[in-house]
PDB file of N, CA, C, O and CB in Angstrom:
ATOM      1  N   MET A   1       4.039 -10.236  -1.712  1.00  0.00           N
ATOM      2  CA  MET A   1       3.393  -9.880  -2.955  1.00  0.00           C
ATOM      3  C   MET A   1       4.280  -9.025  -3.697  1.00  0.00           C
ATOM      4  O   MET A   1       4.492  -7.890  -3.270  1.00  0.00           O
ATOM      5  CB  MET A   1       2.081  -9.218  -2.753  1.00  0.00           C
ATOM      6  N   PRO A   2       4.901  -9.487  -4.906  1.00  0.00           N
ATOM      7  CA  PRO A   2       5.799  -8.525  -5.706  1.00  0.00           C
ATOM      8  C   PRO A   2       5.297  -7.354  -6.344  1.00  0.00           C
ATOM      9  O   PRO A   2       4.252  -7.344  -6.995  1.00  0.00           O
ATOM     10  CB  PRO A   2       6.392  -9.180  -6.711  1.00  0.00           C
ATOM     11  N   TRP A   3       6.098  -6.284  -6.147  1.00  0.00           N
ATOM     12  CA  TRP A   3       5.857  -5.061  -7.010  1.00  0.00           C
ATOM     13  C   TRP A   3       7.205  -4.824  -7.627  1.00  0.00           C
ATOM     14  O   TRP A   3       8.278  -4.990  -7.048  1.00  0.00           O
ATOM     15  CB  TRP A   3       5.314  -3.729  -6.174  1.00  0.00           C
ATOM     16  N   ASN A   4       7.017  -4.375  -9.002  1.00  0.00           N
ATOM     17  CA  ASN A   4       8.055  -4.127  -9.874  1.00  0.00           C
ATOM     18  C   ASN A   4       8.172  -2.585 -10.245  1.00  0.00           C
ATOM     19  O   ASN A   4       7.208  -1.915 -10.615  1.00  0.00           O
ATOM     20  CB  ASN A   4       7.851  -4.985 -11.085  1.00  0.00           C
ATOM     21  N   LEU A   5       9.409  -2.124 -10.109  1.00  0.00           N
ATOM     22  CA  LEU A   5       9.953  -0.895 -10.327  1.00  0.00           C
ATOM     23  C   LEU A   5      10.591  -0.738 -11.284  1.00  0.00           C
ATOM     24  O   LEU A   5      11.733  -1.176 -11.150  1.00  0.00           O
ATOM     25  CB  LEU A   5      10.583  -0.504  -9.525  1.00  0.00           C
ATOM     26  N   GLN A   6      10.299  -0.123 -12.615  1.00  0.00           N
ATOM     27  CA  GLN A   6      11.025   0.102 -13.692  1.00  0.00           C
ATOM     28  C   GLN A   6      12.496   0.668 -13.286  1.00  0.00           C
ATOM     29  O   GLN A   6      12.554   1.604 -12.488  1.00  0.00           O
ATOM     30  CB  GLN A   6      10.233   1.019 -14.569  1.00  0.00           C
ATOM     31  N   GLN A   7      13.680   0.109 -13.828  1.00  0.00           N
ATOM     32  CA  GLN A   7      14.989   0.471 -13.523  1.00  0.00           C
ATOM     33  C   GLN A   7      15.110   2.045 -13.934  1.00  0.00           C
ATOM     34  O   GLN A   7      15.887   2.778 -13.321  1.00  0.00           O
ATOM     35  CB  GLN A   7      16.033  -0.508 -14.303  1.00  0.00           C
ATOM     36  N   LYS A   8      14.278   2.537 -15.031  1.00  0.00           N
ATOM     37  CA  LYS A   8      14.554   3.744 -15.696  1.00  0.00           C
ATOM     38  C   LYS A   8      13.949   4.887 -14.568  1.00  0.00           C
ATOM     39  O   LYS A   8      14.125   6.072 -14.850  1.00  0.00           O
ATOM     40  CB  LYS A   8      13.801   3.757 -17.293  1.00  0.00           C
ATOM     41  N   PHE A   9      13.325   4.586 -13.449  1.00  0.00           N
ATOM     42  CA  PHE A   9      12.832   5.450 -12.529  1.00  0.00           C
ATOM     43  C   PHE A   9      13.672   5.396 -11.304  1.00  0.00           C
ATOM     44  O   PHE A   9      13.237   5.946 -10.293  1.00  0.00           O
ATOM     45  CB  PHE A   9      11.451   5.168 -12.261  1.00  0.00           C
ATOM     46  N   VAL A  10      14.780   4.820 -11.277  1.00  0.00           N
ATOM     47  CA  VAL A  10      15.804   4.701 -10.296  1.00  0.00           C
ATOM     48  C   VAL A  10      16.702   5.684 -10.638  1.00  0.00           C
ATOM     49  O   VAL A  10      16.962   5.853 -11.830  1.00  0.00           O
ATOM     50  CB  VAL A  10      16.438   3.383 -10.201  1.00  0.00           C
ATOM     51  N   SER A  11      17.293   6.456  -9.668  1.00  0.00           N
ATOM     52  CA  SER A  11      18.378   7.402  -9.993  1.00  0.00           C
ATOM     53  C   SER A  11      19.379   7.086 -10.930  1.00  0.00           C
ATOM     54  O   SER A  11      19.571   5.887 -11.134  1.00  0.00           O
ATOM     55  CB  SER A  11      19.029   7.708  -8.917  1.00  0.00           C
ATOM     56  N   GLN A  12      19.986   7.824 -11.480  1.00  0.00           N
ATOM     57  CA  GLN A  12      21.051   7.335 -12.396  1.00  0.00           C
ATOM     58  C   GLN A  12      22.287   6.662 -11.814  1.00  0.00           C
ATOM     59  O   GLN A  12      23.058   6.003 -12.511  1.00  0.00           O
ATOM     60  CB  GLN A  12      21.513   8.442 -13.167  1.00  0.00           C
ATOM     61  N   SER A  13      22.437   6.849 -10.558  1.00  0.00           N
ATOM     62  CA  SER A  13      23.511   5.898  -9.939  1.00  0.00           C
ATOM     63  C   SER A  13      23.635   4.771 -10.347  1.00  0.00           C
ATOM     64  O   SER A  13      22.599   4.166 -10.622  1.00  0.00           O
ATOM     65  CB  SER A  13      23.422   5.667  -8.731  1.00  0.00           C
ATOM     66  N   PRO A  14      24.790   4.176 -10.507  1.00  0.00           N
ATOM     67  CA  PRO A  14      25.133   2.914 -10.889  1.00  0.00           C
ATOM     68  C   PRO A  14      24.834   1.830  -9.792  1.00  0.00           C
ATOM     69  O   PRO A  14      24.714   0.642 -10.092  1.00  0.00           O
ATOM     70  CB  PRO A  14      26.537   2.936 -11.263  1.00  0.00           C
ATOM     71  N   ASP A  15      24.714   2.318  -8.449  1.00  0.00           N
ATOM     72  CA  ASP A  15      24.398   1.487  -7.399  1.00  0.00           C
ATOM     73  C   ASP A  15      22.945   1.466  -7.348  1.00  0.00           C
ATOM     74  O   ASP A  15      22.249   2.481  -7.364  1.00  0.00           O
ATOM     75  CB  ASP A  15      25.016   1.907  -6.131  1.00  0.00           C
ATOM     76  N   LEU A  16      22.433   0.056  -7.274  1.00  0.00           N
ATOM     77  CA  LEU A  16      20.899  -0.028  -7.223  1.00  0.00           C
ATOM     78  C   LEU A  16      20.606  -0.058  -6.021  1.00  0.00           C
ATOM     79  O   LEU A  16      21.480  -0.317  -5.193  1.00  0.00           O
ATOM     80  CB  LEU A  16      20.245  -1.126  -7.856  1.00  0.00           C
ATOM     81  N   PRO A  17      19.241   0.215  -5.626  1.00  0.00           N
ATOM     82  CA  PRO A  17      18.801   0.401  -4.125  1.00  0.00           C
ATOM     83  C   PRO A  17      19.146  -0.900  -3.358  1.00  0.00           C
ATOM     84  O   PRO A  17      19.028  -2.018  -3.860  1.00  0.00           O
ATOM     85  CB  PRO A  17      17.143   0.713  -3.983  1.00  0.00           C
ATOM     86  N   SER A  18      19.581  -0.659  -2.103  1.00  0.00           N
ATOM     87  CA  SER A  18      19.742  -1.967  -1.115  1.00  0.00           C
ATOM     88  C   SER A  18      18.608  -2.145  -0.474  1.00  0.00           C
ATOM     89  O   SER A  18      18.669  -1.724   0.681  1.00  0.00           O
ATOM     90  CB  SER A  18      20.832  -1.903  -0.020  1.00  0.00           C
ATOM     91  N   VAL A  19      17.506  -2.646  -0.799  1.00  0.00           N
ATOM     92  CA  VAL A  19      16.540  -2.637   0.131  1.00  0.00           C
ATOM     93  C   VAL A  19      16.404  -4.208   0.247  1.00  0.00           C
ATOM     94  O   VAL A  19      16.570  -4.989  -0.690  1.00  0.00           O
ATOM     95  CB  VAL A  19      15.214  -1.774  -0.287  1.00  0.00           C
ATOM     96  N   PRO A  20      16.050  -4.571   1.641  1.00  0.00           N
ATOM     97  CA  PRO A  20      15.750  -5.947   1.899  1.00  0.00           C
ATOM     98  C   PRO A  20      14.631  -6.395   1.018  1.00  0.00           C
ATOM     99  O   PRO A  20      13.767  -5.599   0.651  1.00  0.00           O
ATOM    100  CB  PRO A  20      15.410  -6.164   3.340  1.00  0.00           C
ATOM    101  N   HIS A  21      14.629  -7.736   0.647  1.00  0.00           N
ATOM    102  CA  HIS A  21      13.515  -8.351   0.147  1.00  0.00           C
ATOM    103  C   HIS A  21      13.482  -7.914  -1.323  1.00  0.00           C
ATOM    104  O   HIS A  21      12.374  -8.086  -1.831  1.00  0.00           O
ATOM    105  CB  HIS A  21      12.247  -7.992   0.953  1.00  0.00           C
ATOM    106  N   SER A  22      14.367  -7.417  -2.098  1.00  0.00           N
ATOM    107  CA  SER A  22      14.346  -6.834  -3.430  1.00  0.00           C
ATOM    108  C   SER A  22      15.328  -7.597  -4.181  1.00  0.00           C
ATOM    109  O   SER A  22      16.283  -8.141  -3.626  1.00  0.00           O
ATOM    110  CB  SER A  22      14.651  -5.318  -3.456  1.00  0.00           C
ATOM    111  N   GLU A  23      15.085  -7.657  -5.612  1.00  0.00           N
ATOM    112  CA  GLU A  23      16.111  -8.200  -6.444  1.00  0.00           C
ATOM    113  C   GLU A  23      15.788  -7.647  -7.808  1.00  0.00           C
ATOM    114  O   GLU A  23      14.659  -7.235  -8.078  1.00  0.00           O
ATOM    115  CB  GLU A  23      16.169  -9.780  -6.407  1.00  0.00           C
ATOM    116  N   VAL A  24      16.856  -7.639  -8.727  1.00  0.00           N
ATOM    117  CA  VAL A  24      16.899  -7.011 -10.030  1.00  0.00           C
ATOM    118  C   VAL A  24      16.603  -8.174 -10.906  1.00  0.00           C
ATOM    119  O   VAL A  24      17.156  -9.264 -10.761  1.00  0.00           O
ATOM    120  CB  VAL A  24      18.288  -6.273 -10.376  1.00  0.00           C
ATOM    121  N   ASP A  25      15.655  -7.898 -11.884  1.00  0.00           N
ATOM    122  CA  ASP A  25      15.218  -8.749 -12.881  1.00  0.00           C
ATOM    123  C   ASP A  25      15.698  -8.031 -14.288  1.00  0.00           C
ATOM    124  O   ASP A  25      14.944  -7.361 -14.994  1.00  0.00           O
ATOM    125  CB  ASP A  25      13.596  -8.985 -12.742  1.00  0.00           C
ATOM    126  N   GLU A  26      17.093  -8.293 -14.567  1.00  0.00           N
ATOM    127  CA  GLU A  26      17.681  -7.729 -15.786  1.00  0.00           C
ATOM    128  C   GLU A  26      16.840  -8.008 -17.070  1.00  0.00           C
ATOM    129  O   GLU A  26      16.718  -7.131 -17.924  1.00  0.00           O
ATOM    130  CB  GLU A  26      19.090  -8.295 -15.965  1.00  0.00           C
ATOM    131  N   GLY A  27      16.269  -9.219 -17.200  1.00  0.00           N
ATOM    132  CA  GLY A  27      15.570  -9.491 -18.533  1.00  0.00           C
ATOM    133  C   GLY A  27      14.280  -8.640 -18.692  1.00  0.00           C
ATOM    134  O   GLY A  27      13.828  -8.333 -19.795  1.00  0.00           O
ATOM    135  N   LYS A  28      13.730  -8.286 -17.520  1.00  0.00           N
ATOM    136  CA  LYS A  28      12.354  -7.112 -17.662  1.00  0.00           C
ATOM    137  C   LYS A  28      12.794  -5.744 -17.273  1.00  0.00           C
ATOM    138  O   LYS A  28      12.000  -4.805 -17.329  1.00  0.00           O
ATOM    139  CB  LYS A  28      10.954  -7.460 -16.555  1.00  0.00           C
ATOM    140  N   GLY A  29      14.169  -5.571 -16.836  1.00  0.00           N
ATOM    141  CA  GLY A  29      14.494  -4.229 -16.579  1.00  0.00           C
ATOM    142  C   GLY A  29      13.754  -3.604 -15.396  1.00  0.00           C
ATOM    143  O   GLY A  29      13.381  -2.431 -15.400  1.00  0.00           O
ATOM    144  N   VAL A  30      13.541  -4.551 -14.268  1.00  0.00           N
ATOM    145  CA  VAL A  30      12.900  -3.930 -13.119  1.00  0.00           C
ATOM    146  C   VAL A  30      13.579  -4.276 -11.831  1.00  0.00           C
ATOM    147  O   VAL A  30      14.554  -5.026 -11.886  1.00  0.00           O
ATOM    148  CB  VAL A  30      11.471  -4.325 -13.046  1.00  0.00           C
ATOM    149  N   ILE A  31      13.213  -3.859 -10.790  1.00  0.00           N
ATOM    150  CA  ILE A  31      13.694  -4.040  -9.522  1.00  0.00           C
ATOM    151  C   ILE A  31      12.355  -4.548  -8.975  1.00  0.00           C
ATOM    152  O   ILE A  31      11.346  -3.847  -9.046  1.00  0.00           O
ATOM    153  CB  ILE A  31      14.374  -2.727  -8.814  1.00  0.00           C
ATOM    154  N   VAL A  32      12.355  -5.911  -8.368  1.00  0.00           N
ATOM    155  CA  VAL A  32      11.142  -6.353  -7.874  1.00  0.00           C
ATOM    156  C   VAL A  32      11.321  -6.271  -6.317  1.00  0.00           C
ATOM    157  O   VAL A  32      12.287  -6.770  -5.740  1.00  0.00           O
ATOM    158  CB  VAL A  32      10.780  -7.800  -8.425  1.00  0.00           C
ATOM    159  N   TYR A  33      10.273  -5.576  -5.665  1.00  0.00           N
ATOM    160  CA  TYR A  33      10.457  -5.500  -4.240  1.00  0.00           C
ATOM    161  C   TYR A  33       9.182  -6.601  -3.635  1.00  0.00           C
ATOM    162  O   TYR A  33       8.190  -6.850  -4.321  1.00  0.00           O
ATOM    163  CB  TYR A  33      10.310  -3.738  -3.695  1.00  0.00           C
ATOM    164  N   GLN A  34       9.343  -7.038  -2.613  1.00  0.00           N
ATOM    165  CA  GLN A  34       8.439  -7.873  -1.921  1.00  0.00           C
ATOM    166  C   GLN A  34       7.881  -7.010  -0.869  1.00  0.00           C
ATOM    167  O   GLN A  34       8.547  -6.489   0.026  1.00  0.00           O
ATOM    168  CB  GLN A  34       9.087  -9.142  -1.371  1.00  0.00           C
ATOM    169  N   ARG A  35       6.361  -6.872  -1.074  1.00  0.00           N
ATOM    170  CA  ARG A  35       5.793  -6.122  -0.186  1.00  0.00           C
ATOM    171  C   ARG A  35       4.607  -6.871   0.519  1.00  0.00           C
ATOM    172  O   ARG A  35       3.974  -7.747  -0.070  1.00  0.00           O
ATOM    173  CB  ARG A  35       5.415  -4.912  -0.829  1.00  0.00           C
ATOM    174  N   TYR A  36       4.353  -6.512   1.728  1.00  0.00           N
ATOM    175  CA  TYR A  36       3.304  -7.099   2.557  1.00  0.00           C
ATOM    176  C   TYR A  36       1.865  -6.530   2.013  1.00  0.00           C
ATOM    177  O   TYR A  36       1.719  -5.383   1.589  1.00  0.00           O
ATOM    178  CB  TYR A  36       3.576  -6.714   4.163  1.00  0.00           C
ATOM    179  N   CYS A  37       0.945  -7.401   2.083  1.00  0.00           N
ATOM    180  CA  CYS A  37      -0.408  -7.014   1.650  1.00  0.00           C
ATOM    181  C   CYS A  37      -1.223  -7.687   2.982  1.00  0.00           C
ATOM    182  O   CYS A  37      -0.804  -8.709   3.526  1.00  0.00           O
ATOM    183  CB  CYS A  37      -0.866  -7.685  -0.030  1.00  0.00           C
ATOM    184  N   HIS A  38      -2.342  -7.032   3.392  1.00  0.00           N
ATOM    185  CA  HIS A  38      -3.351  -7.275   4.197  1.00  0.00           C
ATOM    186  C   HIS A  38      -4.672  -7.253   3.585  1.00  0.00           C
ATOM    187  O   HIS A  38      -5.136  -6.218   3.107  1.00  0.00           O
ATOM    188  CB  HIS A  38      -3.285  -6.445   5.186  1.00  0.00           C
ATOM    189  N   LEU A  39      -5.363  -8.494   3.584  1.00  0.00           N
ATOM    190  CA  LEU A  39      -6.739  -8.556   3.023  1.00  0.00           C
ATOM    191  C   LEU A  39      -7.750  -8.394   3.938  1.00  0.00           C
ATOM    192  O   LEU A  39      -8.152  -9.338   4.618  1.00  0.00           O
ATOM    193  CB  LEU A  39      -6.994  -9.742   2.377  1.00  0.00           C
ATOM    194  N   TYR A  40      -8.232  -7.201   4.021  1.00  0.00           N
ATOM    195  CA  TYR A  40      -9.252  -6.856   5.136  1.00  0.00           C
ATOM    196  C   TYR A  40     -10.642  -7.711   4.899  1.00  0.00           C
ATOM    197  O   TYR A  40     -11.081  -7.932   3.770  1.00  0.00           O
ATOM    198  CB  TYR A  40      -9.586  -5.154   5.110  1.00  0.00           C
ATOM    199  N   GLN A  41     -11.273  -8.159   6.105  1.00  0.00           N
ATOM    200  CA  GLN A  41     -12.370  -8.724   6.063  1.00  0.00           C
ATOM    201  C   GLN A  41     -13.643  -7.636   6.354  1.00  0.00           C
ATOM    202  O   GLN A  41     -13.430  -6.532   6.857  1.00  0.00           O
ATOM    203  CB  GLN A  41     -12.236  -9.850   6.996  1.00  0.00           C
ATOM    204  N   GLU A  42     -14.906  -8.075   5.990  1.00  0.00           N
ATOM    205  CA  GLU A  42     -15.967  -7.080   6.016  1.00  0.00           C
ATOM    206  C   GLU A  42     -16.092  -6.594   7.473  1.00  0.00           C
ATOM    207  O   GLU A  42     -16.247  -7.446   8.348  1.00  0.00           O
ATOM    208  CB  GLU A  42     -17.339  -7.677   5.470  1.00  0.00           C
ATOM    209  N   GLY A  43     -16.036  -5.289   7.799  1.00  0.00           N
ATOM    210  CA  GLY A  43     -16.319  -4.769   9.061  1.00  0.00           C
ATOM    211  C   GLY A  43     -14.807  -4.560   9.634  1.00  0.00           C
ATOM    212  O   GLY A  43     -14.730  -3.769  10.574  1.00  0.00           O
ATOM    213  N   GLU A  44     -13.839  -5.043   9.279  1.00  0.00           N
ATOM    214  CA  GLU A  44     -12.560  -4.897   9.890  1.00  0.00           C
ATOM    215  C   GLU A  44     -12.140  -3.480   9.820  1.00  0.00           C
ATOM    216  O   GLU A  44     -11.773  -2.930  10.858  1.00  0.00           O
ATOM    217  CB  GLU A  44     -11.552  -5.782   9.254  1.00  0.00           C
ATOM    218  N   LEU A  45     -12.157  -2.836   8.704  1.00  0.00           N
ATOM    219  CA  LEU A  45     -11.921  -1.320   8.621  1.00  0.00           C
ATOM    220  C   LEU A  45     -12.509  -0.443   9.387  1.00  0.00           C
ATOM    221  O   LEU A  45     -11.902   0.400  10.048  1.00  0.00           O
ATOM    222  CB  LEU A  45     -12.190  -0.856   7.520  1.00  0.00           C
ATOM    223  N   GLU A  46     -13.884  -0.600   9.344  1.00  0.00           N
ATOM    224  CA  GLU A  46     -14.670   0.081  10.103  1.00  0.00           C
ATOM    225  C   GLU A  46     -14.314  -0.026  11.803  1.00  0.00           C
ATOM    226  O   GLU A  46     -14.385   0.916  12.592  1.00  0.00           O
ATOM    227  CB  GLU A  46     -16.032  -0.411   9.707  1.00  0.00           C
ATOM    228  N   LYS A  47     -13.947  -1.321  12.101  1.00  0.00           N
ATOM    229  CA  LYS A  47     -13.495  -1.456  13.546  1.00  0.00           C
ATOM    230  C   LYS A  47     -12.342  -0.705  13.787  1.00  0.00           C
ATOM    231  O   LYS A  47     -12.190  -0.050  14.818  1.00  0.00           O
ATOM    232  CB  LYS A  47     -13.211  -2.845  13.949  1.00  0.00           C
ATOM    233  N   LEU A  48     -11.436  -0.777  12.788  1.00  0.00           N
ATOM    234  CA  LEU A  48     -10.138   0.045  12.976  1.00  0.00           C
ATOM    235  C   LEU A  48     -10.237   1.480  13.212  1.00  0.00           C
ATOM    236  O   LEU A  48      -9.653   2.187  14.033  1.00  0.00           O
ATOM    237  CB  LEU A  48      -9.303  -0.075  11.822  1.00  0.00           C
ATOM    238  N   ALA A  49     -11.240   1.805  12.173  1.00  0.00           N
ATOM    239  CA  ALA A  49     -11.412   3.461  12.239  1.00  0.00           C
ATOM    240  C   ALA A  49     -12.096   3.862  13.394  1.00  0.00           C
ATOM    241  O   ALA A  49     -11.954   5.019  13.787  1.00  0.00           O
ATOM    242  CB  ALA A  49     -12.239   4.096  11.030  1.00  0.00           C
ATOM    243  N   GLY A  50     -12.837   3.055  14.013  1.00  0.00           N
ATOM    244  CA  GLY A  50     -13.599   3.433  15.381  1.00  0.00           C
ATOM    245  C   GLY A  50     -12.608   3.528  16.373  1.00  0.00           C
ATOM    246  O   GLY A  50     -12.955   4.133  17.387  1.00  0.00           O
ATOM    247  N   LEU A  51     -11.294   3.021  16.335  1.00  0.00           N
ATOM    248  CA  LEU A  51     -10.313   3.201  17.367  1.00  0.00           C
ATOM    249  C   LEU A  51      -9.540   4.664  17.281  1.00  0.00           C
ATOM    250  O   LEU A  51      -8.851   5.125  18.191  1.00  0.00           O
ATOM    251  CB  LEU A  51      -9.285   1.999  17.245  1.00  0.00           C
ATOM    252  N   LEU A  52      -9.758   5.216  16.180  1.00  0.00           N
ATOM    253  CA  LEU A  52      -9.001   6.452  15.936  1.00  0.00           C
ATOM    254  C   LEU A  52      -9.650   7.448  16.639  1.00  0.00           C
ATOM    255  O   LEU A  52     -10.855   7.340  16.866  1.00  0.00           O
ATOM    256  CB  LEU A  52      -8.868   6.833  14.510  1.00  0.00           C
ATOM    257  N   LYS A  53      -9.000   8.425  17.023  1.00  0.00           N
ATOM    258  CA  LYS A  53      -9.443   9.668  17.848  1.00  0.00           C
ATOM    259  C   LYS A  53      -9.335  10.927  16.845  1.00  0.00           C
ATOM    260  O   LYS A  53      -8.264  11.111  16.268  1.00  0.00           O
ATOM    261  CB  LYS A  53      -8.422   9.899  19.262  1.00  0.00           C
ATOM    262  N   GLY A  54     -10.243  11.655  16.663  1.00  0.00           N
ATOM    263  CA  GLY A  54     -10.210  12.780  15.840  1.00  0.00           C
ATOM    264  C   GLY A  54     -10.766  12.544  14.390  1.00  0.00           C
ATOM    265  O   GLY A  54     -10.731  13.494  13.608  1.00  0.00           O
ATOM    266  N   VAL A  55     -11.221  11.466  14.027  1.00  0.00           N
ATOM    267  CA  VAL A  55     -11.918  11.191  12.766  1.00  0.00           C
ATOM    268  C   VAL A  55     -13.223  10.577  12.914  1.00  0.00           C
ATOM    269  O   VAL A  55     -13.507   9.952  13.935  1.00  0.00           O
ATOM    270  CB  VAL A  55     -11.134  10.348  11.930  1.00  0.00           C
ATOM    271  N   GLU A  56     -14.063  10.726  11.912  1.00  0.00           N
ATOM    272  CA  GLU A  56     -15.509  10.152  12.068  1.00  0.00           C
ATOM    273  C   GLU A  56     -15.502   9.331  10.781  1.00  0.00           C
ATOM    274  O   GLU A  56     -14.922   9.725   9.770  1.00  0.00           O
ATOM    275  CB  GLU A  56     -16.839  11.354  12.157  1.00  0.00           C
ATOM    276  N   LEU A  57     -16.289   7.962  10.867  1.00  0.00           N
ATOM    277  CA  LEU A  57     -16.404   7.109   9.489  1.00  0.00           C
ATOM    278  C   LEU A  57     -17.543   7.860   8.936  1.00  0.00           C
ATOM    279  O   LEU A  57     -18.498   8.270   9.596  1.00  0.00           O
ATOM    280  CB  LEU A  57     -16.731   5.342   9.621  1.00  0.00           C
ATOM    281  N   VAL A  58     -17.345   8.021   7.539  1.00  0.00           N
ATOM    282  CA  VAL A  58     -18.456   8.788   6.636  1.00  0.00           C
ATOM    283  C   VAL A  58     -19.029   7.476   5.932  1.00  0.00           C
ATOM    284  O   VAL A  58     -20.245   7.290   5.908  1.00  0.00           O
ATOM    285  CB  VAL A  58     -17.773  10.087   5.399  1.00  0.00           C
ATOM    286  N   ARG A  59     -18.294   6.729   5.460  1.00  0.00           N
ATOM    287  CA  ARG A  59     -18.671   5.520   4.520  1.00  0.00           C
ATOM    288  C   ARG A  59     -18.003   4.543   4.548  1.00  0.00           C
ATOM    289  O   ARG A  59     -16.812   4.727   4.801  1.00  0.00           O
ATOM    290  CB  ARG A  59     -18.692   5.720   3.286  1.00  0.00           C
ATOM    291  N   ALA A  60     -18.447   3.194   4.318  1.00  0.00           N
ATOM    292  CA  ALA A  60     -17.451   1.938   4.260  1.00  0.00           C
ATOM    293  C   ALA A  60     -18.087   1.145   3.174  1.00  0.00           C
ATOM    294  O   ALA A  60     -19.272   0.820   3.246  1.00  0.00           O
ATOM    295  CB  ALA A  60     -17.310   1.001   5.739  1.00  0.00           C
ATOM    296  N   PHE A  61     -17.358   0.840   2.211  1.00  0.00           N
ATOM    297  CA  PHE A  61     -17.972   0.200   1.176  1.00  0.00           C
ATOM    298  C   PHE A  61     -16.890  -0.887   0.275  1.00  0.00           C
ATOM    299  O   PHE A  61     -15.664  -0.873   0.378  1.00  0.00           O
ATOM    300  CB  PHE A  61     -18.585   1.399   0.282  1.00  0.00           C
ATOM    301  N   TYR A  62     -17.599  -1.697  -0.507  1.00  0.00           N
ATOM    302  CA  TYR A  62     -16.587  -2.823  -1.127  1.00  0.00           C
ATOM    303  C   TYR A  62     -16.772  -2.412  -2.660  1.00  0.00           C
ATOM    304  O   TYR A  62     -17.873  -2.206  -3.169  1.00  0.00           O
ATOM    305  CB  TYR A  62     -17.065  -4.656  -0.772  1.00  0.00           C
ATOM    306  N   ASP A  63     -15.557  -2.321  -3.323  1.00  0.00           N
ATOM    307  CA  ASP A  63     -15.766  -1.839  -4.684  1.00  0.00           C
ATOM    308  C   ASP A  63     -14.399  -2.528  -5.300  1.00  0.00           C
ATOM    309  O   ASP A  63     -13.350  -2.575  -4.656  1.00  0.00           O
ATOM    310  CB  ASP A  63     -15.904  -0.034  -4.823  1.00  0.00           C
ATOM    311  N   ASN A  64     -14.549  -3.050  -6.617  1.00  0.00           N
ATOM    312  CA  ASN A  64     -13.554  -3.722  -7.207  1.00  0.00           C
ATOM    313  C   ASN A  64     -12.693  -4.341  -6.515  1.00  0.00           C
ATOM    314  O   ASN A  64     -11.499  -4.051  -6.573  1.00  0.00           O
ATOM    315  CB  ASN A  64     -12.971  -3.073  -7.894  1.00  0.00           C
ATOM    316  N   SER A  65     -13.267  -5.481  -5.603  1.00  0.00           N
ATOM    317  CA  SER A  65     -12.513  -6.240  -4.953  1.00  0.00           C
ATOM    318  C   SER A  65     -11.792  -5.612  -3.929  1.00  0.00           C
ATOM    319  O   SER A  65     -10.687  -6.081  -3.654  1.00  0.00           O
ATOM    320  CB  SER A  65     -11.785  -6.834  -5.732  1.00  0.00           C
ATOM    321  N   ASN A  66     -12.259  -4.524  -3.239  1.00  0.00           N
ATOM    322  CA  ASN A  66     -11.303  -3.973  -2.198  1.00  0.00           C
ATOM    323  C   ASN A  66     -12.299  -3.224  -1.239  1.00  0.00           C
ATOM    324  O   ASN A  66     -13.263  -2.603  -1.685  1.00  0.00           O
ATOM    325  CB  ASN A  66     -10.076  -2.926  -2.863  1.00  0.00           C
ATOM    326  N   TRP A  67     -12.035  -3.308   0.010  1.00  0.00           N
ATOM    327  CA  TRP A  67     -12.704  -2.600   1.088  1.00  0.00           C
ATOM    328  C   TRP A  67     -12.082  -1.108   1.191  1.00  0.00           C
ATOM    329  O   TRP A  67     -10.882  -0.846   1.108  1.00  0.00           O
ATOM    330  CB  TRP A  67     -12.525  -3.436   2.483  1.00  0.00           C
ATOM    331  N   PHE A  68     -12.997  -0.303   1.364  1.00  0.00           N
ATOM    332  CA  PHE A  68     -12.746   0.996   1.384  1.00  0.00           C
ATOM    333  C   PHE A  68     -13.394   1.749   2.673  1.00  0.00           C
ATOM    334  O   PHE A  68     -14.440   1.330   3.168  1.00  0.00           O
ATOM    335  CB  PHE A  68     -13.219   1.523   0.098  1.00  0.00           C
ATOM    336  N   VAL A  69     -12.815   2.714   3.111  1.00  0.00           N
ATOM    337  CA  VAL A  69     -13.485   3.642   4.121  1.00  0.00           C
ATOM    338  C   VAL A  69     -13.129   4.899   3.798  1.00  0.00           C
ATOM    339  O   VAL A  69     -11.972   5.164   3.472  1.00  0.00           O
ATOM    340  CB  VAL A  69     -13.143   3.407   5.553  1.00  0.00           C
ATOM    341  N   TRP A  70     -14.263   5.966   3.866  1.00  0.00           N
ATOM    342  CA  TRP A  70     -14.095   7.285   3.955  1.00  0.00           C
ATOM    343  C   TRP A  70     -14.040   7.960   5.379  1.00  0.00           C
ATOM    344  O   TRP A  70     -14.997   7.825   6.142  1.00  0.00           O
ATOM    345  CB  TRP A  70     -15.089   7.804   3.213  1.00  0.00           C
ATOM    346  N   LEU A  71     -12.996   8.642   5.721  1.00  0.00           N
ATOM    347  CA  LEU A  71     -12.841   9.326   7.025  1.00  0.00           C
ATOM    348  C   LEU A  71     -13.007  10.606   6.923  1.00  0.00           C
ATOM    349  O   LEU A  71     -12.683  11.089   5.837  1.00  0.00           O
ATOM    350  CB  LEU A  71     -11.649   9.138   7.640  1.00  0.00           C
ATOM    351  N   ARG A  72     -13.528  11.508   7.943  1.00  0.00           N
ATOM    352  CA  ARG A  72     -13.504  12.860   8.071  1.00  0.00           C
ATOM    353  C   ARG A  72     -12.918  13.173   9.378  1.00  0.00           C
ATOM    354  O   ARG A  72     -13.191  12.470  10.351  1.00  0.00           O
ATOM    355  CB  ARG A  72     -14.814  13.433   7.894  1.00  0.00           C
ATOM    356  N   LYS A  73     -12.063  14.267   9.475  1.00  0.00           N
ATOM    357  CA  LYS A  73     -11.569  14.879  10.450  1.00  0.00           C
ATOM    358  C   LYS A  73     -12.565  15.594  11.320  1.00  0.00           C
ATOM    359  O   LYS A  73     -13.134  16.596  10.889  1.00  0.00           O
ATOM    360  CB  LYS A  73     -10.655  15.655   9.973  1.00  0.00           C
ATOM    361  N   SER A  74     -12.819  15.091  12.614  1.00  0.00           N
ATOM    362  CA  SER A  74     -13.757  15.627  13.353  1.00  0.00           C
ATOM    363  C   SER A  74     -13.391  17.094  14.066  1.00  0.00           C
ATOM    364  O   SER A  74     -12.251  17.444  14.374  1.00  0.00           O
ATOM    365  CB  SER A  74     -14.078  14.590  14.305  1.00  0.00           C
ATOM    366  N   ALA A  75     -14.377  17.723  14.222  1.00  0.00           N
ATOM    367  CA  ALA A  75     -14.256  19.048  14.867  1.00  0.00           C
ATOM    368  C   ALA A  75     -13.820  18.736  16.399  1.00  0.00           C
ATOM    369  O   ALA A  75     -14.467  18.013  17.156  1.00  0.00           O
ATOM    370  CB  ALA A  75     -15.724  19.913  14.765  1.00  0.00           C
ATOM    371  N   ILE A  76     -12.736  19.336  16.692  1.00  0.00           N
ATOM    372  CA  ILE A  76     -12.151  19.248  18.207  1.00  0.00           C
ATOM    373  C   ILE A  76     -12.938  19.963  18.923  1.00  0.00           C
ATOM    374  O   ILE A  76     -12.737  20.082  20.131  1.00  0.00           O
ATOM    375  CB  ILE A  76     -10.725  19.749  18.477  1.00  0.00           C
TER     376      ILE A  76
END
């Protein structure tokens, strides 16, 4: 999934970042990075959170086309 970084936010060095899976779009003035996205299914985040030690699941919910979990650090 592409993510655009405006060149004005890159250091003033004439050398552009050498990052795999990126390219410069001079027309738009951006560096386009390819990033990995994973779309979670219902229950998947809760299951993963359950594998974590030292945290408790407070809430899991779906909002604006995204799954969210709220975690709290457990008392040790």
